[in-house]
N, C-alpha and C positions, 0 to 999 in steps of 0.2 A: 937063729933061722928055723931050728927044730921047734925050740919054745913057741915062737911067732906060729908056725904051724899047727903046733898042738893047742892052742888058744882059739884056732878061726873057727871051729864049732860053736865056740861059746858066744863069741862077737857075732856069728853071724843070729845065732838065736836071739841074742839081745838088739840087735838092729832091726830083725823082725817084730819082736815086743814092742819096740819103739816106733815104729812104723805102724802096728798095729793099733796101737793106743791113741796115734795121731789120727788115724782113719775112724776109729769108732767116734773120738772127738768131734771132729769134722761133719759126720754124718749125723749126731747128734745135734749141732748148732745148724746145719742146713733144714732139719726137720723144724727145729723150733723156729728158722726164718721164716717158712715158708707158710705155718702155721698161725704166724704172727701179721704176716702180710696179707692171707685169708682173712682176719678179722679186720686190717686197718680197711681193707676195700668194701668191707660192707659199713663203715662210716665215712662221713663227710671228712674231705681234707681241713677244715676248719676244726672239726674236732682232734683231728691229729695234730695241728700244732697247738692247741690246748693243751692237750696230754703232752707233749713234748716239751713246753715252756715250764710246766709244774715239775716237769722231771728233770729239767735243767737246773732249776731253783733249789728244788733237793738234793741232787748230785753235788751243787757248790758247796752244800753244808757237809754233806759226807765226805768230799774233798778234804776239807779243813780240818776234820779229825782225822782220816788218814793220815796228813802230812805227819801227824805229831804220832801216829804208830809207826810210820818208815823211817821217820828220824831218827828214833830212839833204837829200831831194830837197825839199821843202818850202822848205826855206831857201835853198840855194844851186843846186838843180837841179841836182844831181850823184848819179847813180846809184852807190852807194860798194860795189862789188862785193866789196870786203873785210870787208864788216860780217858775212857768214857765217861767215866764217873766225875773226872776231873772236868769234862764238857759239862756235864746237870751241874757241878757246883759253881761253874761259871753263872749258868742261869739263874743260881740259886742266890748268891751274892749280890749282881747288880739288882736282881728285885728288890733284897734288902737295902741295897745303897738308894735307888730310886727318890725315897721320900725325904731323903736328907737335900734332895736338890731340887725337890718339889715338883718331882715327874707325876703326873697323874693321867690316869686315861680322859679322852674327851677334848682335850685341849691341845693337837697335834697343830706341828706348825716349825718355821726356822727355829723359834726360839727356844725347841727343844734339842738343836743341834749341839749346841756345848754342852749342858749338862747331859747328853748322850756321849759325848766322847770322853767327859772326865769320868763319866760311871766307867766306862768300857775298860779305861786306862788302869783306875784304882783294881778293877775285878782283874783285870789281865795280870796286873804285877801282885795281887793276893793269890790267884793260882796258880801262878809262877811260884813264890815263895813255898806253895804248899805241895808243888811236882819235884820241887828242888829237897823238900825236908823228907819227901816221901824217899828220892834217891840215896839221902844221904844216909837216912837211917835205915831202912827197908833193903835196896838193892846193893849197894857199897860193899858192905861184908861180906857179899854174898857173890862178889865179881868173879873169884876165881873157883866157886864150887860149882859142883855138876850142875849141869842146866835146868834139872828139875827144879832145884831148890827155888833159884829166883822167879820159876814162872808158878811155883805154888806160892809165892808170898807175893806176888802181883794178883794172883785172885783173892788173896788175904785182904789186901790192902784195898782191893776194890769194894770188898764187902764191909770192911770198916769206914770209908766213905758212903756208901750206902746208908749204912746203919744211923755214922752221924749226922747226914740229912733227913732221915728217917725220924729220928730223935729231933732234930731242929725244927721239921715244918711238917710232921705227920707224912702219913700215908696220902693224903690226899692230892687231886689235882689242883695245882695253883694256875690261877688264870695269869699271865704276863700282859702288862697292858700295850696295846693296840697302839702303837705311838708312830708309826710307819703312816704316809699318806695313803689314800684310797683310790685315788687317780689311776683309771683306765685307759689305754690307750688302743684303740680300734684299728686294726691295719687289716682290711681285705675279711673283715668277718671275724679276725682274730682278736681277744682281748687279751691285751698283755696289760697287768698288771702294776703299777710304779712297787709294789713291793716286792717283786719278781726280779726287774732290774736292779732294786738295790742291793739283795742279797745277793744277786749273779756279780754285780759293780765290786762289792766288798770284799767277797770272797776272792774275786782275780784279782782285787789289788795287794790282797794279803800275799795269797800264793807269789804273784809277781816280787815283792819286796822281797820274800823269803829265798825264793831262788838269787835275786842277786844281792844279798847279803850273804848266802853262802859263796858264790860265786867272787864278791868283790872283798868280802871284809875279812882282816885278820884273822879274826876270830872263826869267820866261816874257813878259812882255808887252814885253819887247825884242827877244825871239826871233819873236814875232809881227809887230812892227812892221816888223824885218830882213826877214823873209821878203813883207812886201805890198811896199816896197818898200828895199831897201837905201841908195839915197842921201839921200833923206828921212832915213831912221832916223839915217843919218851926222850929218845936219846938226843934227839933235836932240839930239845929243849922246851918242848911242850909240856902245858900243864895239862895232863890228863883229865887230872878229876875235874879241875875247872871246866875243863871242855865239854865232857859228860854232864856236870850241873848246867850248865849253857845250854846244853841241848834239851835237857829234861824243861827248862824254863821256858825256852823257846816253844816245844811241844805244848806246854801249857797255855801258852799267850792263844795259841791257835786255837786251841781247846775252848778258852774261856769266851774269845771271839765268837765261835760256832756256836756256843751256848746261848750268848746274848743276841746273834741272828736267829737260831731258832726260835726264842722265845718270841722276838718281836713279828716274826714270819707267823709260825704256829699258834702263838699266845696260848701257849699251856706246856707247864710241866710238872714232872713229878719226881719224886727220889729217885726214881727206879730208870727214869727214861736212860742212862748212860749207858746200861746193862744192853739193852737191844740196839739202840743207836751205835755202840761202841762195837758190837760184832758186825755192823752192816759196814763201818767203817775199815774195821781189820780187813772184813773180804773186801772190801773197794782196794788196800792198800795189797794184798797178796794179790789179786785181780790185774792191779796194775803192774805189780813187780815191786815185794817189799825191798823196802832200802833205796827204793827211786822215786826222787820227789816229784818228777812229771807225772810217772808212772801213778803215783797216788792220787795225783788231781784228776788223769784220766779216768782210773780206777774208780772214783768216787762220784764222775759225771755220767760214765756207764751206767754204774748201779741204779741211781737216780732216776736215770732215764727207764731202765728196764723195770725197776717197780713200779714207776708210774704206767707203765703200757702194759703189764698187766693187772695194774689196780683199775685202769680205764676198759681193756678190750678182756680182759677176761676174770676170773674171780679173784678178788683181792685177799681171800684165806691162805692163797696159795703162792702171795707173796714171798712169807720168809723161807718159805721151802725152796723155791726158785731160787733167790739169793745165796742159800748156803750151800744148794745143788752146785752153784757157779764157783762156791768156794771150794767145794770137793772136788768138782772137775778139774778147775786151776790147778790145784795141788796134784793130781792123777796124770794129766795129761800134757799141762807146762807148769811146771812147779815156778818157773822163773818169772812168771807175768806175762802181759804182751808186751810189756817195754824192756824186761831183763831186769834180775834181781842184781841189786847193787850191794854187795857184804863185802866185810874185811876178809880176804885172802888167806887163808893157812898153809 
């Protein structure tokens, strides 16, 4: 009792600091919303929905990349900074495979569906093998090392992948074939491109498939058990190394899919694309709740919409500042993210 009373002043101070931080965060959010609404009211409703569509499509891609970040962190508490470069590698590999299937820009149609699917499957497999190799060579030996060691190694692996892609295709912006249909659906003056619908549709399908896989499959249950308590899962007969390798493989599959979708949607890639895009996706994962799969998808969607609204209503040069400001604000005011962080309990 005496000890509890002695700790009361410190407890009240901590409670006051928490409430003050929450209040400051709410005030910043309210100011941003008021400013945004003022700018939105100055434009037409059609313009608002047009920007929203662009944001949702971009956010779908960010969400796919963020899923890989959050999966790896949820199971071994590692920020795999090489993940963004695996995303770029997916675009590069698919670009190299296209000629083998006779895929070329200018002849779009359903005849390209099978070659695109085959290219995507091969690319995902290759990127998965690359990511598993990275885990086996660079991360597994450091699994019980201090946290700074694997973090520095992840940054090093990111630089290695960027350097390899730089040597492979040079520093140039590479044109990605525009293979998606250019049809536009107009509803009430708002133009919805077939590209936007396809990108969002594929991202939703992949996210739902991942969720079902983790919830229903035997390997998915092993992944959840490993994330909950690695030692207990091993005692129950779960192969920890196999499970972690599978997590890296699945994360790379999602990143490769995101790279292909980015290429088909933006039609432009370069060797250093994964650095910036990866950091934005990492922000999305933290914003939604690192280690939380629905949170990563939600975070990616919101980050894409916020970036699109800033580009459409404000100065686009502020977009990255705002995104990384969200990262800092999330870590300061709500470290668990929007939907709560799910990580192994120690």
